[in-house]
C-alpha positions as CSV (number, residue, x, y, z in Angstrom):
1,X,0.0,0.0,0.0
2,X,2.9,2.3,0.9
3,X,4.5,1.6,-2.5
4,X,1.4,2.6,-4.3
5,X,1.3,5.9,-2.6
6,X,4.9,6.7,-3.6
7,X,4.2,5.8,-7.2
8,X,1.1,8.0,-7.2
9,X,3.0,11.0,-5.8
10,X,5.8,10.5,-8.3
11,X,3.4,10.3,-11.2
12,X,1.5,13.4,-10.1
13,X,4.7,15.5,-9.7
14,X,6.1,14.3,-13.0
15,X,2.8,15.1,-14.7
16,X,2.8,18.6,-13.2
17,X,6.4,19.2,-14.3
18,X,5.5,18.1,-17.9
19,X,2.4,20.3,-17.8
20,X,4.4,23.3,-16.7
21,X,7.0,22.7,-19.4
22,X,4.2,22.4,-22.0
23,X,2.6,25.6,-20.9
24,X,5.9,27.4,-20.8
25,X,6.7,26.2,-24.4
26,X,3.2,27.0,-25.5
27,X,3.3,30.6,-24.2
28,X,6.6,31.4,-26.0
29,X,5.4,29.5,-29.1
30,X,2.1,31.4,-29.2
31,X,3.9,34.7,-28.9
32,X,6.6,33.9,-31.4
33,X,5.0,31.9,-34.2
34,X,1.3,32.0,-34.2
35,X,1.1,35.4,-36.0
36,X,3.0,37.0,-38.9
37,X,5.4,39.7,-37.7
38,X,4.2,43.3,-38.4
39,X,5.6,44.3,-41.8
40,X,4.9,46.6,-44.7
41,X,6.4,44.9,-47.7
42,X,4.6,47.0,-50.3
43,X,5.7,50.2,-48.7
44,X,9.3,48.9,-48.5
45,X,9.1,48.4,-52.3
46,X,7.6,51.8,-52.8
47,X,10.3,53.5,-50.7
48,X,13.2,51.7,-52.6
49,X,11.5,52.4,-55.9
50,X,11.3,56.1,-55.0
51,X,15.0,56.2,-54.1
52,X,16.0,54.6,-57.4
53,X,14.0,57.0,-59.6
54,X,14.5,60.3,-57.9
55,X,18.0,61.6,-56.9
56,X,16.8,63.7,-54.0
57,X,14.6,61.1,-52.4
58,X,17.3,59.6,-50.2
59,X,18.0,62.9,-48.6
60,X,14.4,63.1,-47.3
61,X,14.6,59.9,-45.4
62,X,18.3,59.3,-44.5
63,X,17.6,60.6,-41.0
64,X,14.4,58.5,-40.6
65,X,15.1,55.0,-41.9
66,X,17.8,52.5,-41.0
67,X,18.6,49.3,-42.8
68,X,17.4,47.1,-40.0
69,X,13.9,48.6,-40.3
70,X,13.3,46.6,-43.5
71,X,11.6,43.3,-43.0
72,X,12.6,41.8,-46.3
73,X,16.3,40.9,-46.2
74,X,16.8,41.9,-49.9
75,X,15.3,45.3,-49.2
76,X,17.6,45.8,-46.3
77,X,20.6,45.0,-48.5
78,X,19.5,47.3,-51.3
79,X,18.9,50.2,-48.8
80,X,22.4,49.6,-47.2
81,X,24.0,50.1,-50.6
82,X,21.8,53.2,-51.4
83,X,22.9,54.6,-48.0
84,X,26.6,54.1,-48.7
85,X,26.2,55.9,-52.0
86,X,24.4,58.7,-50.3
87,X,27.1,59.1,-47.6
88,X,29.8,59.1,-50.3
89,X,27.8,61.9,-52.2
90,X,27.5,59.6,-55.2
91,X,24.5,59.5,-57.5
92,X,21.8,57.0,-56.7
93,X,19.8,55.4,-59.5
94,X,19.1,51.9,-60.7
95,X,22.4,51.6,-62.6
96,X,24.7,52.9,-59.8
97,X,23.0,50.7,-57.2
98,X,23.1,47.6,-59.6
99,X,26.9,48.1,-60.2
100,X,27.6,48.6,-56.5
101,X,25.7,45.4,-55.7
102,X,27.5,43.5,-58.5
103,X,30.9,44.7,-57.2
104,X,30.2,43.0,-53.9
105,X,28.6,39.9,-55.4
106,X,25.2,40.8,-53.9
107,X,23.2,41.5,-57.0
108,X,21.8,38.0,-57.4
109,X,21.1,37.8,-53.7
110,X,18.6,40.6,-53.9
111,X,16.9,39.3,-57.1
112,X,19.1,40.6,-59.8
113,X,18.7,43.5,-62.2
114,X,15.1,42.4,-63.0
115,X,14.0,42.9,-59.3
116,X,15.5,46.4,-59.2
117,X,13.7,47.2,-62.4
118,X,10.4,45.9,-60.8
119,X,10.9,48.2,-57.8
120,X,11.0,51.3,-60.1
121,X,7.8,50.2,-61.8
122,X,5.9,50.0,-58.5
123,X,6.0,53.8,-57.8
124,X,5.4,56.9,-59.9
125,X,7.1,59.5,-57.7
126,X,8.6,60.0,-54.2
127,X,5.8,62.3,-53.1
128,X,4.9,60.1,-50.1
129,X,8.3,58.7,-49.3
130,X,8.6,60.3,-45.8
131,X,5.1,59.1,-44.8
132,X,5.8,55.6,-46.1
133,X,9.2,55.5,-44.3
134,X,7.6,56.4,-41.0
135,X,5.1,53.5,-41.3
136,X,8.0,51.1,-42.0
137,X,9.7,52.4,-38.8
138,X,6.5,51.8,-36.9
139,X,6.3,48.2,-38.1
140,X,10.0,47.8,-37.1
141,X,9.3,49.1,-33.7
142,X,6.4,46.7,-33.3
143,X,8.7,43.8,-34.2
144,X,11.3,45.0,-31.8
145,X,8.7,45.1,-29.0
146,X,7.8,41.5,-29.8
147,X,11.4,40.4,-29.9
148,X,12.3,42.1,-26.6
149,X,9.2,40.7,-24.9
150,X,9.9,37.2,-26.1
151,X,13.5,37.4,-25.0
152,X,12.4,38.7,-21.6
153,X,9.9,35.8,-21.2
154,X,12.6,33.3,-22.2
155,X,15.2,34.7,-19.8
156,X,12.6,35.1,-17.0
157,X,12.2,31.3,-17.0
158,X,15.9,30.8,-16.5
159,X,17.0,30.5,-12.9
160,X,20.6,31.5,-13.8
161,X,19.6,34.9,-15.1
162,X,20.0,37.8,-12.6
163,X,16.6,39.4,-12.4
164,X,18.0,42.9,-11.9
165,X,20.2,42.6,-15.1
166,X,17.1,41.3,-16.8
167,X,14.9,44.3,-15.9
168,X,17.8,46.7,-16.7
169,X,18.3,45.2,-20.1
170,X,14.6,45.3,-20.9
171,X,14.3,48.9,-19.8
172,X,17.4,49.9,-21.9
173,X,16.0,48.0,-24.9
174,X,12.7,49.9,-24.8
175,X,14.6,53.2,-24.4
176,X,16.5,52.3,-27.6
177,X,13.1,51.8,-29.4
178,X,12.1,55.3,-28.4
179,X,15.1,56.6,-30.4
180,X,13.6,55.1,-33.6
181,X,10.8,57.6,-33.7
182,X,12.8,59.7,-36.2
183,X,13.9,63.3,-36.3
184,X,11.6,66.2,-35.8
185,X,12.9,68.6,-38.5
186,X,11.9,72.2,-38.5
187,X,13.0,75.2,-40.5
188,X,15.3,77.7,-38.9
189,X,12.5,80.3,-39.2
190,X,10.1,78.0,-37.2
191,X,12.8,77.5,-34.5
192,X,13.5,81.2,-34.2
193,X,9.8,82.0,-33.9
194,X,9.4,79.4,-31.2
195,X,12.2,81.0,-29.2
196,X,10.6,84.5,-29.6
197,X,7.3,83.1,-28.5
198,X,8.8,81.5,-25.4
199,X,10.7,84.7,-24.5
200,X,7.5,86.8,-24.9
201,X,5.7,84.4,-22.5
202,X,8.7,84.5,-20.1
203,X,9.3,80.7,-20.4
204,X,12.9,79.6,-20.1
205,X,14.1,77.5,-22.9
206,X,16.5,75.6,-20.6
207,X,17.1,75.3,-16.9
208,X,20.2,77.0,-15.5
209,X,21.9,75.3,-12.6
210,X,24.1,77.7,-10.7
211,X,26.6,75.7,-8.7
212,X,27.1,78.4,-6.1
213,X,30.7,79.5,-6.7
214,X,32.6,81.5,-9.2
215,X,29.5,81.8,-11.4
216,X,30.0,78.2,-12.5
217,X,26.8,76.8,-14.0
218,X,25.4,74.0,-16.3
219,X,22.4,73.9,-18.5
220,X,19.7,71.2,-18.7
221,X,19.6,68.8,-21.6
222,X,23.4,68.5,-21.3
223,X,26.1,66.0,-20.2
224,X,29.1,67.6,-18.5
225,X,32.3,66.5,-16.8
226,X,34.2,67.6,-13.7
227,X,37.8,66.2,-14.0
228,X,40.7,66.2,-11.6
229,X,43.7,64.3,-10.2
230,X,43.3,62.5,-6.9
231,X,43.0,64.8,-3.9
232,X,41.8,67.9,-5.8
233,X,38.4,67.8,-4.2
234,X,36.0,66.3,-6.8
235,X,33.7,64.8,-4.3
236,X,33.9,67.9,-2.1
237,X,32.9,69.9,-5.2
238,X,29.9,67.6,-5.8
239,X,28.7,67.8,-2.1
240,X,29.1,71.6,-1.9
241,X,27.5,72.2,-5.3
242,X,24.6,69.8,-4.4
243,X,23.9,71.8,-1.2
244,X,24.0,75.1,-3.1
245,X,21.7,73.7,-5.8
246,X,19.2,72.4,-3.2
247,X,19.1,75.8,-1.5
248,X,17.8,77.0,-4.9
249,X,15.1,74.3,-4.7
250,X,16.7,72.1,-7.4
251,X,16.4,68.4,-6.7
252,X,19.8,66.6,-6.9
253,X,20.7,63.0,-7.4
254,X,24.1,61.6,-6.6
255,X,25.2,58.2,-8.0
256,X,28.1,57.2,-5.9
257,X,30.1,54.3,-7.4
258,X,33.1,55.1,-5.2
259,X,31.7,55.8,-1.8
260,X,28.9,54.2,0.2
261,X,25.9,56.2,1.4
262,X,27.4,56.2,4.9
263,X,30.7,57.6,3.6
264,X,28.9,60.4,1.8
265,X,26.7,61.1,4.8
266,X,29.8,61.3,7.0
267,X,31.4,63.7,4.5
268,X,28.3,65.9,4.8
269,X,28.6,65.8,8.6
270,X,32.3,66.7,8.3
271,X,31.3,69.8,6.3
272,X,29.0,70.8,9.1
273,X,31.3,70.1,12.1
274,X,34.9,69.8,10.7
275,X,35.2,66.3,12.3
276,X,37.0,63.8,10.2
277,X,34.6,61.5,8.3
278,X,37.0,58.6,8.9
279,X,36.7,59.1,12.7
280,X,32.9,59.5,12.4
281,X,32.6,56.2,10.5
282,X,34.8,54.3,13.1
283,X,33.1,56.0,16.1
284,X,36.5,57.5,17.1
285,X,35.0,60.7,18.4
286,X,35.0,62.4,21.8
287,X,31.9,62.9,23.9
288,X,32.1,66.6,23.0
289,X,32.3,65.8,19.3
290,X,29.5,63.3,19.5
291,X,27.2,65.8,21.2
292,X,28.1,68.4,18.6
293,X,27.2,66.0,15.7
294,X,23.9,64.9,17.3
295,X,22.9,68.5,18.1
296,X,23.7,69.9,14.6
297,X,20.2,70.8,13.2
298,X,19.0,69.2,10.0
299,X,19.3,71.3,6.9
300,X,16.2,71.7,4.7
301,X,18.3,71.4,1.6
302,X,19.4,67.9,2.6
303,X,15.8,66.7,1.9
304,X,16.3,67.5,-1.8
305,X,19.5,65.5,-2.2
306,X,19.1,61.8,-3.0
307,X,22.0,59.3,-3.0
308,X,22.3,56.0,-4.8
309,X,25.3,54.0,-3.7
310,X,25.7,52.3,-7.1
311,X,28.5,49.8,-6.6
312,X,27.9,48.0,-9.9
313,X,27.3,50.7,-12.5
314,X,27.5,49.5,-16.1
315,X,26.6,50.6,-19.6
316,X,23.3,48.7,-19.2
317,X,21.9,49.9,-15.9
318,X,23.1,53.5,-15.6
319,X,20.4,54.9,-17.8
320,X,17.7,52.9,-15.9
321,X,19.0,54.3,-12.6
322,X,18.9,57.9,-14.0
323,X,15.4,57.4,-15.1
324,X,14.5,56.1,-11.6
325,X,16.0,59.3,-10.2
326,X,13.8,61.4,-12.4
327,X,10.6,59.4,-12.3
328,X,10.5,58.6,-8.6
329,X,12.3,61.6,-7.0
330,X,11.9,64.3,-9.7
331,X,15.6,65.2,-9.7
332,X,16.8,68.0,-12.0
333,X,20.5,67.3,-12.0
334,X,22.4,64.0,-11.5
335,X,26.1,63.7,-10.4
336,X,28.0,60.4,-11.2
337,X,31.0,59.8,-8.9
338,X,33.0,58.7,-10.9
339,X,33.0,57.8,-14.5
340,X,35.9,55.3,-14.6
341,X,34.0,53.1,-12.2
342,X,31.2,52.6,-14.7
343,X,31.8,49.3,-16.5
344,X,31.6,50.0,-20.2
345,X,32.9,46.7,-21.4
346,X,31.0,45.1,-24.2
347,X,32.1,42.2,-26.4
348,X,34.5,43.4,-29.0
349,X,34.4,47.0,-27.9
350,X,37.5,48.9,-26.6
351,X,37.2,51.1,-23.5
352,X,37.6,54.2,-25.5
353,X,34.7,53.2,-27.8
354,X,32.7,52.1,-24.8
355,X,33.2,55.5,-23.2
356,X,32.2,57.3,-26.4
357,X,29.1,55.2,-26.5
358,X,28.4,55.9,-22.8
359,X,28.8,59.6,-23.1
360,X,26.6,59.7,-26.1
361,X,23.9,57.8,-24.2
362,X,24.2,60.1,-21.2
363,X,23.8,63.2,-23.5
364,X,20.8,61.6,-25.2
365,X,19.0,60.8,-22.0
366,X,19.8,64.2,-20.5
367,X,18.2,65.8,-23.5
368,X,15.2,63.5,-23.5
369,X,14.5,63.9,-19.8
370,X,15.4,67.6,-19.7
371,X,17.9,67.2,-16.9
372,X,21.6,67.9,-16.4
373,X,24.1,65.0,-16.0
374,X,27.5,65.7,-14.5
375,X,30.2,62.9,-14.5
376,X,33.2,63.1,-12.3
377,X,36.4,61.8,-14.0
378,X,39.9,60.9,-13.0
379,X,42.8,62.3,-15.1
380,X,45.4,60.0,-16.6
381,X,48.3,59.3,-14.4
382,X,51.8,60.4,-15.1
383,X,50.7,63.9,-16.2
384,X,50.8,65.6,-12.8
385,X,53.5,68.0,-13.9
386,X,51.5,69.1,-16.9
387,X,48.6,71.5,-17.1
388,X,45.7,69.2,-17.9
389,X,43.1,69.6,-20.7
390,X,40.2,67.6,-22.0
391,X,42.5,65.0,-23.5
392,X,43.8,64.3,-20.0
393,X,40.6,62.4,-19.0
394,X,41.5,58.8,-18.1
395,X,40.7,56.1,-20.7
396,X,39.5,58.6,-23.3
397,X,36.3,58.9,-25.2
398,X,34.2,60.6,-22.5
399,X,34.9,64.1,-23.7
400,X,33.2,63.5,-27.1
401,X,29.6,64.2,-26.2
402,X,30.3,66.4,-23.1
403,X,29.0,70.0,-23.4
404,X,31.2,71.5,-20.7
405,X,34.3,70.1,-19.1
406,X,35.7,71.7,-15.9
407,X,39.0,70.4,-14.5
408,X,40.1,71.0,-10.9
409,X,43.9,71.5,-10.8
410,X,46.2,72.2,-7.9
411,X,49.5,73.4,-9.3
412,X,51.1,73.4,-5.8
413,X,50.2,69.7,-5.1
414,X,53.9,68.7,-4.9
415,X,54.9,71.6,-2.7
416,X,52.0,70.9,-0.3
417,X,52.1,67.1,-0.3
418,X,52.6,65.9,3.3
419,X,52.5,69.4,4.8
420,X,50.1,70.1,7.7
421,X,47.2,72.3,6.7
422,X,48.2,75.2,9.0
423,X,51.8,75.1,7.8
424,X,50.8,75.7,4.1
425,X,51.2,79.4,3.2
426,X,47.8,81.1,3.2
427,X,48.2,82.4,-0.3
428,X,48.2,78.9,-1.8
429,X,46.5,76.9,1.0
430,X,43.5,75.1,-0.6
431,X,43.9,76.9,-3.9
432,X,42.3,75.0,-6.7
433,X,42.2,76.2,-10.3
434,X,39.1,75.5,-12.4
435,X,40.2,75.0,-15.9
436,X,37.5,75.4,-18.6
437,X,38.8,72.6,-20.8
438,X,35.7,72.6,-23.0
439,X,33.0,75.2,-23.1
440,X,30.1,74.6,-25.4
441,X,27.9,76.9,-23.3
442,X,30.5,78.5,-21.0
443,X,33.3,80.9,-21.7
444,X,36.6,79.1,-21.9
445,X,38.7,80.7,-19.1
446,X,40.0,79.9,-15.7
447,X,39.0,80.8,-12.1
448,X,39.9,79.7,-8.6
449,X,38.1,77.9,-5.8
450,X,39.0,77.4,-2.1
451,X,39.1,73.7,-1.1
452,X,38.7,73.6,2.7
453,X,40.2,70.2,3.4
454,X,39.3,70.2,7.2
455,X,35.7,70.7,6.3
456,X,35.8,69.0,2.8
457,X,33.9,71.9,1.2
458,X,34.4,74.1,-1.8
459,X,33.9,77.9,-2.0
460,X,34.9,80.8,-4.0
461,X,38.5,81.7,-3.6
462,X,37.5,85.2,-2.4
463,X,35.4,83.6,0.4
464,X,38.3,81.7,1.8
465,X,39.2,84.1,4.7
466,X,36.3,83.4,7.0
467,X,36.4,79.7,6.2
468,X,40.1,79.5,6.7
469,X,40.1,81.3,10.0
470,X,37.2,79.1,11.2
471,X,39.1,75.9,10.2
472,X,42.3,77.2,12.1
473,X,40.3,77.9,15.2
474,X,38.6,74.5,15.2
475,X,41.9,72.7,14.6
476,X,43.5,74.4,17.6
477,X,40.8,72.9,19.9
478,X,42.4,70.0,21.9
479,X,39.5,67.7,21.1
480,X,40.0,68.2,17.3
481,X,43.7,67.8,16.7
482,X,43.4,65.1,14.1
483,X,42.0,66.1,10.7
484,X,42.4,62.9,8.8
485,X,40.8,63.4,5.3
486,X,38.8,60.3,4.4
C-alpha cells in the first residue's frame, strides 16, 4: 500500500512538471510563431523604388530610416548600398545601385537587375516617401517590442539569469526603441519664432543650474564632466554644489560608485562640524564631538539631495538608474561619482569606444529627460607635472559628447604634499584652479576655488578668509587635533 502511494505521488509530480513545461513552451510559441510579424512589404518596395527613380529622395529619409527597419532581407541589403552611395555623395539610381551590388557579389542575392527594375515600376514619384518611411519604422518598432518581450519571457524562466540585469536590459532596450521615432525637422524660421514666443511668454528654454561658486553653471539637456587628479576635491565639489543647488530648490541625485551612502553622509557631517569623516565612521570621536554631531540641526536642503550607492554601475543599468531618479524623485541634476567606475565593457568594444558610447547615451537621456548630468572623472596618471586639458581624462572617449568640461587643478600639489594644513602658506592653501577645458555653453577661461580640506567643502577663492580662520580655530581645539581626510 505504501509503495502505491509513492508511485502515485511521483506520477503526479512528473505530470505537473510536464504540464508546466508544456505551458511554458506554448506561451513562447504562441507569442513567437502564431502570427505573422508586423511588416509593410509593399511600402518597403515603394520607398526603394522612389530612391531609385529620384535623386533627392534619399535625402528626405536618410535621418528617418535605417537598414534594420526593412523586414525583407533583400530590401535591407538594397537600402544599405543606397545609403553608402548617399554618404559618399555619389548619384543614386538603378544603374549605380546595380553596379555597387554586383561589385560586392550581392546582386543575385537581392533578385538581380530584374527585381531592381520591378521596384522602379511600382511607384510613380517620391511624393509620399517620408510618410511611407515612418510606417516602415513603426512596423519595425512593433517587431522589436515583440522580440524584446519574447527574450524577456525566455530569460525570466531561466534560474541562472539575474533578475536585476534582466529588468535593466529590458528597460534599456525599450529606451532604444524610443530613439527610432525619427527626427523632428523644422526650418530655422520656425525655431526662431518658437524662441521668440517663449521669450515673450517669459518661459525659459533651458534650466540654468548655478553651482554656487565662481559663477559656474550648467544647462539642462546636457552631459558635462568635472575632472581632476586625486586629492583635488572632486567629491567635495559635488557635495558643496549639491547643497548650493538644493538651496535654490533644485532636486539633486548623486550616483556614488566610489563611496557608500554612509561615507557620503559622514562627509556631509564633516562639512558641518569639521570632524574627520573617517573618525565618524569608526566612532573614534570624543563625547564633545558626539554631542556636537547629534545637536547639529537638520538642513532643509538635505531633503532635496538623493543618494544611490551604485556599486555596480555599467553601460546597461546606468540609464535605468537615472530614469528612476527622475521618475520617482523628480531630480533635476544627476552627479555620477565617478565615470571610470562605470563598467563600459561590451564584447568586441574597446574602453575608448565604450566611453564614447556611454557619453553619447548620457547626452541623449539628458536631452530626453530635460535634466543635467555631470560625470566626475579621474585624469590620466603620469601627467601631474603638466597642465591638464580635455584629453587628460583617463581612458579617453568621455569628452566626445560632453557639453562643458571643468578640470580641478592644484599646481602646488607637490609643494603641499605631506605638509600640515596650517603650515601651508595662506596664499596657496586650498587653492584649486578651475580650468575650462571645454565650453560649449560657457566661456573658456580659468577661475579659482578654495578647497577647505578640514571641512571637505568648496567655496569661491575670495570667500576663503572666513572659512580658513574658522578651520584654524577649530583645529586648535584639543578635542579636534586630528584632521584625517577620508
